[in-house]
GULUM-695507 format. One record per residue (C-alpha): residue number from 1; residue in three letters; x, y, z. Coordinates in steps of 0.25 Angstrom, whole numbers. Layout:
  resi  resn     c1     c2     c3
   NUM   ALA      X      Y      Z
...
//
This chain:
  resi  resn     c1     c2     c3
     1   LEU    -50     -5   -166
     2   PRO    -58      7   -172
     3   SER    -58      5   -186
     4   SER    -66     12   -197
     5   HIS    -63      0   -208
     6   SER    -71    -11   -199
     7   SER    -86    -13   -200
     8   THR    -85    -20   -186
     9   HIS    -79    -12   -174
    10   ARG    -72    -24   -165
    11   LYS    -68    -19   -151
    12   TYR    -53    -22   -147
    13   ILE    -45    -21   -133
    14   LEU    -31    -17   -137
    15   GLN    -22    -18   -124
    16   PRO     -6    -18   -124
    17   SER      1    -32   -127
    18   ASN     15    -37   -122
    19   SER     11    -51   -128
    20   GLY     21    -53   -139
    21   PRO     31    -48   -150
    22   LYS     18    -49   -160
    23   ILE     16    -36   -168
    24   ARG      4    -34   -177
    25   THR      0    -23   -185
    26   LEU    -15    -20   -189
    27   SER    -19    -21   -205
    28   LYS    -31    -18   -208
    29   TYR    -46    -19   -203
    30   ASP    -55    -29   -206
    31   THR    -70    -26   -210
    32   ASP    -76    -36   -200
    33   GLY    -69    -29   -189
    34   ARG    -55    -38   -188
    35   ILE    -42    -31   -188
    36   SER    -32    -37   -198
    37   ILE    -17    -37   -193
    38   THR     -4    -41   -200
    39   SER      6    -48   -191
    40   LEU     20    -44   -191
    41   ASP     27    -55   -183
    42   GLU     21    -67   -191
    43   LYS     30    -74   -203
    44   ASP     17    -75   -210
    45   ASP     13    -60   -210
    46   LYS     -1    -62   -212
    47   GLU    -13    -55   -208
    48   THR    -21    -60   -197
    49   ALA    -35    -55   -195
    50   VAL    -38    -52   -178
    51   GLY    -50    -47   -170
    52   SER    -56    -61   -170
    53   GLU    -56    -69   -158
    54   LYS    -45    -77   -160
    55   ASP    -35    -66   -159
    56   LYS    -33    -62   -146
    57   ASP    -20    -56   -144
    58   VAL    -15    -47   -157
    59   VAL     -6    -35   -155
    60   TRP     -6    -23   -162
    61   ASN      2    -13   -168
    62   THR     -4     -2   -175
    63   SER     -4     12   -176
    64   LEU    -15     13   -167
    65   PHE     -6     10   -156
    66   PRO      7     10   -161
    67   ALA     17      8   -150
    68   LYS     11     -3   -141
    69   ASP      5    -17   -145
    70   PHE     -9    -19   -141
    71   THR    -17    -33   -140
    72   VAL    -31    -35   -145
    73   LEU    -39    -41   -134
    74   GLN    -51    -47   -140
    75   GLY    -65    -53   -134
    76   PRO    -75    -48   -123
    77   TYR    -71    -40   -110
    78   PRO    -66    -51   -100
    79   LYS    -78    -55    -93
    80   LYS    -72    -57    -80
    81   LYS    -66    -43    -79
    82   PHE    -77    -38    -72
    83   GLN    -80    -47    -64
    84   THR    -66    -46    -58
    85   GLN    -67    -31    -57
    86   ILE    -79    -34    -48
    87   TYR    -74    -45    -40
    88   PHE    -61    -35    -38
    89   GLN    -69    -23    -33
    90   THR    -77    -34    -23
    91   LEU    -63    -38    -18
    92   ALA    -59    -24    -16
    93   ALA    -71    -21     -9
    94   LEU    -70    -33      1
    95   ILE    -56    -29      3
    96   GLY    -59    -16      6
    97   VAL    -72    -19     16
    98   PHE    -62    -31     22
    99   SER    -51    -20     23
   100   GLY    -59     -9     30
   101   ILE    -64    -19     41
   102   SER    -52    -26     44
   103   VAL    -44    -13     45
   104   ALA    -54     -6     53
   105   GLU    -55    -17     63
   106   PHE    -39    -16     63
   107   LYS    -38     -2     67
   108   LEU    -49     -4     78
   109   SER    -41    -15     84
   110   ILE    -29     -7     85
   111   GLU    -35      3     93
   112   GLU    -43     -7    102
   113   VAL    -29    -13    105
   114   ARG    -23      1    107
   115   GLN    -35      6    117
   116   LEU    -32     -8    123
   117   THR    -18     -5    124
   118   TYR    -17     10    127
   119   GLY    -31     16    130
   120   GLY    -38      5    137
   121   GLU    -41      5    151
   122   LEU    -33     -8    155
   123   ALA    -20     -2    146
   124   LYS    -22     10    155
   125   ASP    -22      2    168
   126   LEU    -10     -5    164
   127   TYR     -1      5    161
   128   PHE     -6     14    171
   129   MET     -1      2    181
   130   GLY     12      1    174
   131   VAL      9    -13    170
   132   ILE     12    -11    155
   133   PRO     18      2    152
   134   TYR     13      9    139
   135   PHE     27      8    131
   136   LEU     25     -7    131
   137   VAL     11     -8    124
   138   PRO     18     -8    110
   139   VAL     27    -20    116
   140   ILE     14    -27    119
   141   GLY      9    -25    103
   142   GLY     23    -31    100
   143   CYS     20    -43    108
   144   LEU      8    -46    101
   145   VAL     13    -44     87
   146   SER     25    -53     91
   147   LEU     14    -64     95
   148   LEU      7    -62     83
   149   SER     19    -64     75
   150   LEU     23    -77     80
   151   SER     10    -84     76
   152   GLY     13    -81     60
   153   ASP     19    -69     52
   154   PHE     11    -57     48
   155   SER      5    -54     34
   156   PRO     14    -45     25
   157   GLY     12    -32     23
   158   LEU      9    -24     10
   159   ARG     20    -28      1
   160   GLY     22    -43      7
   161   ALA      7    -43      3
   162   VAL      9    -41    -11
   163   ASN     21    -50    -11
   164   GLU     13    -61     -6
   165   VAL      1    -60    -15
   166   ASP     10    -57    -27
   167   GLU     18    -70    -23
   168   TYR      5    -79    -22
   169   SER     -2    -73    -35
   170   LEU     10    -76    -43
   171   SER     11    -91    -37
   172   TYR      7   -102    -45
   173   ASP     -1   -108    -34
   174   SER    -11    -95    -33
   175   ALA    -11    -96    -47
   176   ARG    -17   -110    -46
   177   ALA    -27   -106    -35
   178   LEU    -36    -99    -43
   179   GLY    -31    -86    -40
   180   ASN    -27    -83    -25
   181   GLU    -36    -93    -17
   182   ASP    -24    -95     -7
   183   ILE    -19    -82     -7
   184   CYS    -23    -79      7
   185   SER    -20    -92     14
   186   THR     -7    -92      7
   187   ASN      0    -79      8
   188   LEU    -10    -72     17
   189   GLY    -11    -81     28
   190   THR    -23    -83     39
   191   PHE    -17    -75     51
   192   ARG     -7    -66     45
   193   PRO    -15    -54     42
   194   LEU    -23    -56     55
   195   ARG    -11    -59     63
   196   LYS     -3    -45     57
   197   ALA    -16    -37     60
   198   LEU    -15    -41     75
   199   ALA     -1    -38     76
   200   ALA     -4    -24     70
   201   ILE    -16    -22     79
   202   ALA     -5    -27     91
   203   THR      4    -15     86
   204   LEU     -4     -5     84
   205   GLY    -13     -8     95
   206   THR     -1     -5    105
   207   GLY      4      8     99
   208   ASN     16      3     90
   209   SER     20     12     79
   210   LEU     13      8     67
   211   GLY      1      9     59
   212   PRO    -11      2     56
   213   GLU    -13      5     42
   214   GLY     -2     -5     37
   215   PRO     -9    -17     44
   216   GLY    -22     -9     38
   217   VAL    -18    -12     23
   218   GLU    -12    -25     25
   219   ILE    -26    -29     31
   220   GLY    -32    -23     17
   221   ILE    -22    -31     12
   222   VAL    -26    -44     19
   223   ALA    -41    -40     15
   224   SER    -36    -41      0
   225   ARG    -28    -52      0
   226   LEU    -41    -60      6
   227   THR    -49    -56     -6
   228   MET    -39    -61    -16
   229   ASN    -46    -74    -13
   230   MET    -60    -71    -16
   231   TRP    -57    -70    -31
   232   PRO    -66    -78    -38
   233   PRO    -60    -89    -47
   234   ASP    -69    -87    -59
   235   LEU    -62    -74    -60
   236   LEU    -49    -78    -58
   237   ASP    -38    -82    -69
   238   SER    -34    -96    -64
   239   ASN    -25   -100    -75
   240   ALA    -12    -89    -73
   241   ILE     -4   -104    -69
   242   PRO    -11   -117    -72
   243   SER    -17   -125    -62
   244   ASP    -10   -138    -57
   245   ASN    -21   -146    -65
   246   SER    -16   -138    -79
   247   GLY     -8   -150    -86
   248   ASP     -3   -141    -98
   249   GLU      8   -132    -99
   250   VAL      1   -118    -99
   251   GLU      8   -103    -98
   252   ILE      7    -95    -84
   253   ASP     -4    -83    -86
   254   GLU      4    -72    -81
   255   ASP     -6    -61    -84
   256   LYS    -16    -68    -74
   257   ILE     -6    -69    -64
   258   ALA     -3    -55    -65
   259   GLU    -18    -53    -64
   260   ARG    -19    -61    -51
   261   ILE     -7    -52    -45
   262   SER    -14    -39    -50
   263   ARG    -27    -43    -43
   264   ASN    -22    -49    -30
   265   ARG    -13    -35    -30
   266   LEU    -25    -26    -31
   267   LEU    -31    -32    -21
   268   LEU    -20    -30    -12
   269   ALA    -19    -15    -15
   270   CYS    -35    -14    -11
   271   GLY    -31    -21      2
   272   ALA    -21    -12      5
   273   ALA    -30      0      1
   274   ALA    -41     -3      9
   275   GLY    -32     -5     21
   276   VAL    -27     10     20
   277   SER    -41     15     16
   278   SER    -47      9     29
   279   GLY    -34     12     37
   280   PHE    -36     27     35
   281   ASN    -49     29     30
   282   SER    -43     34     17
   283   PRO    -48     26      5
   284   VAL    -41     34     -6
   285   SER    -28     33      3
   286   GLY    -30     17      2
   287   VAL    -31     18    -13
   288   PHE    -18     25    -15
   289   PHE    -11     18     -6
   290   ALA    -15      4    -14
   291   LEU     -9     12    -27
   292   GLU      4     17    -21
   293   VAL      7      8     -9
   294   VAL      2     -6    -13
   295   GLN      7     -3    -27
   296   ALA     20      0    -23
   297   ASN     21    -14    -17
   298   LEU     16    -21    -29
   299   PRO     28    -28    -38
   300   ASN     26    -24    -52
   301   ARG     33    -36    -59
   302   LEU     31    -50    -53
   303   SER     37    -63    -60
   304   ILE     27    -76    -60
   305   PRO     36    -86    -52
   306   SER     39   -100    -62
   307   PRO     30   -110    -58
   308   PRO     34   -122    -49
   309   THR     42   -133    -58
   310   GLY     34   -144    -64
   311   THR     22   -136    -61
   312   GLN     10   -143    -69
   313   GLY      4   -134    -79
   314   ILE     15   -124    -81
   315   SER     24   -125    -93
   316   SER     39   -128    -91
   317   ASP     42   -113    -97
   318   ASP     36   -106    -86
   319   ILE     43   -113    -75
   320   VAL     56   -104    -79
   321   SER     49    -91    -83
   322   LYS     43    -81    -74
   323   VAL     33    -71    -80
   324   GLU     34    -56    -74
   325   ILE     22    -49    -72
   326   GLN     19    -34    -73
   327   GLN     10    -31    -62
   328   GLN      0    -17    -64
   329   SER     -3     -7    -55
   330   LEU    -15     -5    -46
   331   VAL    -19      5    -54
   332   SER    -18     -1    -69
   333   ASN    -35     -2    -69
   334   SER    -47      4    -63
   335   GLY    -50    -10    -55
   336   SER    -40     -9    -46
   337   ILE    -42      4    -43
   338   ASN    -56      2    -40
   339   ALA    -53    -10    -30
   340   ILE    -43     -2    -22
   341   LEU    -53     10    -22
   342   ILE    -65      1    -17
   343   SER    -57     -7     -7
   344   SER    -51      6     -1
   345   VAL    -63     14      0
   346   LEU    -71      2      6
   347   ALA    -61     -1     15
   348   ALA    -61     14     21
   349   LEU    -76     13     21
   350   VAL    -76      1     29
   351   ALA    -67      5     39
   352   ARG    -74     17     43
   353   ILE    -85      9     47
   354   PHE    -75      4     58
   355   LEU    -65     16     60
   356   GLY    -76     28     57
   357   ASP    -73     39     47
   358   GLU    -62     45     54
   359   LEU    -48     47     48
   360   ALA    -36     42     53
   361   LEU    -30     55     53
   362   GLN    -37     67     61
   363   VAL    -33     80     55
   364   ILE    -38     94     59
   365   THR    -42    105     48
   366   TYR    -30    111     42
   367   GLU    -26    120     32
   368   ILE    -15    121     20
   369   GLU    -17    135     15
   370   THR     -3    136      8
   371   PRO      0    122      1
   372   LEU      9    128    -10
   373   ALA     17    136     -1
   374   GLU     18    126      8
   375   LEU     22    114     -3
   376   PRO     38    115      0
   377   ILE     36    113     14
   378   TYR     26     99     12
   379   LEU     37     96      1
   380   PHE     47     96     12
   381   LEU     39     90     23
   382   GLY     37     77     13
   383   LEU     52     77     10
   384   ILE     55     76     26
   385   CYS     43     65     28
   386   GLY     51     58     17
   387   CYS     63     57     25
   388   VAL     54     53     37
   389   SER     48     41     30
   390   VAL     63     37     26
   391   VAL     68     39     39
   392   PHE     57     29     45
   393   SER     57     18     33
   394   GLN     73     18     35
   395   THR     70     16     51
   396   ALA     60      5     49
   397   LYS     71     -3     40
   398   ILE     80      0     52
   399   SER     71     -5     63
   400   ARG     67    -16     56
   401   SER     83    -20     53
   402   LEU     85    -17     67
   403   LEU     75    -25     73
   404   GLY     79    -36     65
   405   GLY     94    -36     70
   406   LYS     99    -34     56
   407   VAL    105    -18     58
   408   GLY    112    -12     70
   409   PRO    124    -14     79
   410   GLN    125    -29     82
   411   PRO    120    -28     97
   412   VAL    107    -23     91
   413   LYS    107    -33     79
   414   ASP    108    -44     90
   415   ALA     97    -39     98
   416   PHE     88    -36     89
   417   GLY     91    -50     80
   418   SER     90    -58     93
   419   ILE     75    -54     93
   420   PRO     64    -64     89
   421   LEU     57    -57     77
   422   PRO     43    -61     84
   423   LEU     48    -51     96
   424   LEU     52    -39     88
   425   PRO     39    -32     90
   426   ILE     39    -33    103
   427   VAL     52    -25    102
   428   GLY     45    -15     92
   429   GLY     34    -14    101
   430   PHE     44    -10    114
   431   ILE     51      0    106
   432   CYS     39      7    101
   433   GLY     34      7    115
   434   GLY     46     13    120
   435   VAL     45     25    110
   436   GLY     30     26    112
   437   TYR     32     29    127
   438   PHE     39     41    123
   439   TYR     31     44    111
   440   PRO     18     38    110
   441   GLN     14     46     99
   442   VAL     22     35     90
   443   LEU     14     24     96
   444   PHE      2     20     87
   445   PHE    -10     26     92
   446   GLY    -17     30     79
   447   TYR    -14     43     73
   448   GLU    -15     51     85
   449   THR     -3     58     84
   450   LEU     -3     63     70
   451   ASN    -18     66     72
   452   SER    -12     75     83
   453   LEU     -3     81     74
   454   LEU    -14     83     62
   455   GLU    -23     89     72
   456   ASN    -12    100     74
   457   THR     -7     96     87
   458   ASN      8    104     88
   459   LEU     19     94     93
   460   SER     32     98     94
   461   THR     42     96     83
   462   GLU     52     88     93
   463   LEU     40     79     97
   464   LEU     36     77     82
   465   LEU     51     73     78
   466   SER     51     64     90
   467   LEU     38     56     86
   468   LEU     43     57     71
   469   PHE     56     48     76
   470   ALA     49     39     87
   471   LYS     38     36     76
   472   ILE     48     31     66
   473   PHE     56     23     76
   474   THR     46     16     82
   475   THR     38     13     69
   476   ALA     51      9     63
   477   ILE     53     -1     75
   478   SER     38     -6     75
   479   ALA     39     -9     62
   480   GLY     52    -16     63
   481   SER     49    -25     74
   482   GLY     38    -30     68
   483   LEU     26    -24     74
   484   VAL     14    -23     64
   485   GLY     10    -11     58
   486   GLY     11     -1     46
   487   THR     18     12     44
   488   LEU      9     20     37
   489   ALA      3     27     51
   490   PRO     16     29     56
   491   SER     21     36     43
   492   LEU      9     46     45
   493   PHE     14     49     60
   494   LEU     29     52     55
   495   GLY     24     61     45
   496   GLY     14     68     53
   497   VAL     24     70     65
   498   THR     34     73     53
   499   GLY     25     85     46
   500   ALA     22     90     60
   501   ALA     36     92     65
   502   PHE     38     99     50
   503   HIS     27    109     54
   504   ASN     34    111     67
   505   VAL     48    114     60
   506   LEU     42    123     49
   507   CYS     34    131     60
   508   SER     48    132     68
   509   LEU     57    137     56
   510   PHE     45    146     51
   511   LEU     46    153     66
   512   ASN     60    152     66
   513   PHE     61    161     54
   514   ASN     49    169     56
   515   ILE     43    163     44
   516   PRO     27    165     45
   517   GLN     18    153     43
   518   ALA      8    160     37
   519   ILE     13    169     26
   520   PRO      1    178     19
   521   ASN      2    184      5
   522   ALA      2    197      2
   523   ASP    -12    201      3
   524   SER    -15    192     16
   525   THR    -26    184      9
   526   GLN    -18    172      9
   527   VAL     -6    166     13
   528   LEU      6    162      6
   529   PHE     11    151     15
   530   ASN      4    147     29
   531   LEU     12    135     34
   532   ALA      0    123     37
   533   GLY     -1    117     51
   534   VAL      4    102     57
   535   PRO     -6     94     51
   536   VAL     -4     98     37
   537   TYR     11     96     39
   538   SER      8     82     47
   539   ILE      0     77     35
   540   ILE     10     79     25
   541   GLY     20     73     35
   542   ALA     11     61     36
   543   ALA      8     59     21
   544   SER     22     61     16
   545   VAL     28     51     25
   546   LEU     18     41     22
   547   ALA     20     43      9
   548   SER     35     42      8
   549   LEU     35     30     18
   550   PHE     25     21      9
   551   ASP     28     29     -5
   552   ALA     13     32     -7
   553   PRO     12     48     -8
   554   LEU     -1     48    -14
   555   THR     -7     38     -3
   556   ALA     -1     46      8
   557   SER     -7     58      2
   558   LEU    -21     54      1
   559   LEU    -20     49     14
   560   LEU    -17     61     22
   561   PHE    -27     67     13
   562   GLU    -38     58     15
   563   GLU    -35     59     30
   564   THR    -36     74     31
   565   ARG    -46     76     21
   566   ASN    -40     89     17
   567   TYR    -36     92      2
   568   ASP    -26    103      5
   569   ILE    -16     94      9
   570   LEU    -16     84     -2
   571   LEU     -6     92    -12
   572   PRO      3     94      0
   573   LEU      2     80      4
   574   LEU      5     75    -11
   575   ALA     17     84    -12
   576   SER     24     80      2
   577   THR     22     64      1
   578   GLY     27     65    -13
   579   ILE     40     72     -9
   580   ALA     40     62      5
   581   THR     39     51     -6
   582   LEU     50     54    -14
   583   SER     60     60     -3
   584   SER     58     46      3
   585   ASP     60     37     -9
   586   ILE     74     44    -12
   587   ILE     79     44      2
   588   GLU     76     29      3
   589   ASN     80     25    -11
   590   LYS     95     33     -6
   591   ILE     94     24      6
   592   GLU     92     11     -1
   593   ASN    103     15    -12
   594   ARG    114     18     -1
//
């Protein structure tokens, strides 16, 4: 505290405190630099000198800080702070490198299976000979997924991984184990991630209607969970909960437990960002995916469970009490952002070594001449895309319940309820292959159909709407039947065909009502209105459905911006994705409260 009254200037660090009811008021400055205070909550009302090493926690209520309590933290800057930060950034870099290599190999493996099942000479010979019809190829993928599921369960997705890590971080066994040394073997399992990756390769390589980016995110999460075991013991706080060797009654230190949870969650966010970054070659989108989607899956408040009765070293008062932990945001400090950035950038750079520098979406040159005049149209497109995402999410819920034998007429319930759970992926593959026989564009062949729209290929409105509903149906069935894949790529497909169909309808309306698509101003030097082409509306539609489905407008906007690398599209993207997210949230809330 600066003071002209003191001959010696002592430096204090002030931070908010909720430590207790004691309120102290500043009385005067001593000439040696110490501060005298008056204690108002003590009966003797005596003055207590502070500023020495003995007094560590003092709550201030001064005119300088009138509305808050502050704690004086004395002593040198924590010695381990910089060591911890450097080591944490190193772990983030390892996550990025491992994720980049793993996701690249994962995508290359999908392409190899696809070439074997659809493009290889052996496959063509078998199909032409009539040995295996084309529509049965997705069934082969379903059979492989069923076989893999018989050998054990698959690793969870993002939300399941968060729950597992939180549960282990809160457990008393993990605290006694010097942090996280058993987190991989206990909850991650040795073969669960590998089993799920192989199932995703079989699903997507045979054309089932899902996407590779979801499994790519989970690969990054696996990398982050592996690095949780690499935290050096000398940087860990192992006294959060006493070990079995402790015979004295001590209190649980919830601050250290909260620190461990925050550290593990941040590593998960680094892995998720690396998965998106390497999958799309979009490092900025990966960072915002962690800040939007991952943050939304992190519970804000956690309860430390009561220790087992009779646990040695735990006081009897702790057995009946639970401590609520308030978790901080991922953006609460710059170190967290740095770790996510390092992981995302390195993942993209490493993936480029194996996959090349090509973007997932191929866009020809396009122009948006009158973005302000077209803004109401973009907002209306966002509203429609929000409705499309609601239809897709509700269809996915219904298909999951239908295939589980929980909804529908009684004969349908009995039919699907009698199917063993490991055989459902075969049913999903059969349905997906049957629809793909009539609409092969809905099968997963990368982004060929979406890229054809971005290349200004004119498809009829009837075909686009047919592809929209066929894709919704096949993706919902694939996900509900237990086939392994993500919904990020299908959401881009749904939005792309929605935007293209919307553009076709606009052109028809303009033609029927004799409205010109380009309206010049009075001096003919500029245009007041010029309807953009199909690629623009496909891009905006793709981002809007993605944003509303994942509740991530910034991630979706920046992803399509990075893929197109055209600044003119950014403002329409932000406007449309915002409306799409808002509309889908309102409709979903109405449906849930119905």
